[in-house]
C-alpha positions as CSV (number, residue, x, y, z in Angstrom):
1,X,0.0,0.0,0.0
2,X,0.9,3.6,-0.4
3,X,2.3,6.1,2.1
4,X,0.0,9.2,1.8
5,X,0.7,12.7,3.0
6,X,-2.5,14.4,3.9
7,X,-2.5,18.2,4.2
8,X,-5.0,20.0,6.4
9,X,-5.4,16.7,8.2
10,X,-7.0,18.2,11.3
11,X,-9.6,20.2,9.3
12,X,-13.2,19.3,8.6
13,X,-12.6,17.7,5.2
14,X,-9.2,16.0,5.3
15,X,-9.8,14.6,8.8
16,X,-12.7,12.5,7.2
17,X,-10.2,11.1,4.7
18,X,-7.7,9.7,7.1
19,X,-9.7,6.8,8.7
20,X,-10.7,5.3,5.3
21,X,-7.0,5.5,4.1
22,X,-5.9,3.7,7.3
23,X,-8.7,1.1,7.0
24,X,-7.5,0.3,3.4
25,X,-4.0,-0.4,4.7
26,X,-2.3,2.9,3.6
27,X,0.1,4.5,6.0
28,X,-0.7,8.2,6.6
29,X,1.5,11.1,7.4
30,X,-0.4,14.2,8.4
31,X,1.0,17.6,7.6
32,X,0.0,19.9,10.4
33,X,1.2,23.1,12.0
34,X,0.5,21.6,15.4
35,X,3.1,18.8,15.0
36,X,3.0,16.1,17.7
37,X,0.4,18.1,19.6
38,X,-2.2,17.5,16.8
39,X,-5.1,15.3,17.7
40,X,-4.7,12.5,15.1
41,X,-6.0,8.9,15.0
42,X,-3.7,6.1,16.2
43,X,-1.2,5.1,13.6
44,X,-1.0,8.4,11.9
45,X,2.4,10.0,11.7
46,X,2.5,13.7,12.4
47,X,4.7,16.0,10.2
48,X,5.1,19.4,11.6
49,X,5.0,21.9,8.8
50,X,3.3,24.4,6.5
51,X,2.7,24.5,2.8
52,X,4.4,27.9,2.6
53,X,7.6,26.5,4.2
54,X,9.5,24.6,1.5
55,X,11.8,22.9,4.0
56,X,9.1,21.5,6.1
57,X,7.2,20.3,3.0
58,X,10.3,18.7,1.6
59,X,10.8,16.8,4.9
60,X,7.1,15.8,5.0
61,X,7.3,14.4,1.5
62,X,10.2,12.0,2.2
63,X,9.2,8.5,1.5
64,X,5.7,9.5,0.4
65,X,4.2,8.1,-2.8
66,X,0.9,10.0,-2.8
67,X,-0.4,13.3,-1.5
68,X,-3.8,14.6,-0.7
69,X,-3.6,18.4,-1.1
70,X,-6.4,20.6,0.2
71,X,-5.9,24.3,0.0
72,X,-8.4,27.1,0.7
73,X,-10.1,28.7,-2.3
74,X,-8.6,31.8,-3.9
75,X,-10.5,35.0,-3.8
76,X,-12.5,35.8,-6.9
77,X,-10.8,38.6,-8.9
78,X,-13.3,41.1,-10.2
79,X,-12.6,42.2,-13.8
80,X,-12.9,45.9,-14.5
């Protein structure tokens, strides 16, 4: 099975993705700003980091074969 990096893993959407991944036999690494203090299901590896920090993202991606990326929407740009 795959090692999956899940971003926004403590949020409303991605937190619902983690249990099914685990139940299917995948190993999950959760990218979170809270690091080891994050409330994660048993068996989930915490990776302290932020998408805007290239170094922490590089570390979090080591050994990962798949990634679930959830980012907030961008503001709508009004045309003039």
